[in-house]
C-alpha positions as CSV (number, residue, x, y, z in Angstrom):
1,M,28.2,34.8,-19.6
2,S,26.1,36.3,-16.8
3,T,27.0,39.7,-15.4
4,G,25.4,39.0,-12.1
5,K,22.9,41.9,-12.3
6,E,20.2,40.1,-14.2
7,Q,16.7,40.0,-12.7
8,L,15.7,36.5,-11.6
9,E,12.2,35.2,-11.7
10,V,11.4,34.5,-8.0
11,D,7.8,33.3,-8.6
12,D,8.9,30.0,-10.2
13,L,11.0,29.2,-7.2
14,V,8.3,29.9,-4.7
15,E,5.7,27.8,-6.6
16,S,8.1,24.8,-6.7
17,D,8.6,25.1,-2.9
18,E,4.8,25.0,-2.3
19,D,4.5,21.9,-4.5
20,D,7.2,20.1,-2.4
21,V,5.4,20.9,0.8
22,A,2.1,19.4,-0.4
23,E,3.6,16.2,-1.6
24,P,4.8,14.7,1.8
25,V,1.3,15.3,3.3
26,V,-0.1,12.9,0.7
27,V,2.6,10.4,1.5
28,E,1.8,10.5,5.2
29,V,-1.9,10.0,4.5
30,A,-1.0,7.0,2.3
31,K,1.2,5.5,5.1
32,T,-1.6,6.0,7.6
33,N,-4.2,4.3,5.4
34,L,-1.8,1.5,4.6
35,S,-1.2,0.9,8.3
36,K,-4.9,1.0,9.1
37,R,-5.5,-1.5,6.3
38,R,-2.8,-3.9,7.6
39,T,-4.3,-3.7,11.1
40,I,-7.7,-4.6,9.7
41,D,-6.3,-7.4,7.6
42,N,-4.4,-8.8,10.7
43,L,-7.6,-8.7,12.8
44,L,-9.6,-10.5,10.0
45,E,-6.9,-13.1,9.6
46,E,-6.8,-13.7,13.4
47,R,-10.6,-14.1,13.5
48,R,-10.5,-16.5,10.5
49,L,-7.9,-18.6,12.2
50,Q,-9.8,-18.7,15.5
51,K,-12.9,-19.8,13.7
52,Q,-11.0,-22.6,12.0
53,L,-9.5,-23.7,15.3
54,A,-12.9,-23.7,16.9
55,D,-14.4,-25.8,14.0
56,Y,-11.5,-28.3,14.1
57,D,-12.4,-31.8,15.2
58,F,-9.9,-32.8,17.9
59,D,-11.5,-36.2,18.3
60,L,-9.7,-38.0,15.4
């Protein structure tokens, strides 16, 4: 059992905290990129549908 007076290694705990901080930043960038990609996809889809509508022959 531990006597409570043992020296703890603080360096390992500090390094793990720094790793946790860097990870959410990557997630935020991924979310931003995904949202930009969805916006672009939606605009392209809208443009494609408008072109199809313009090309459609209404005089059947």
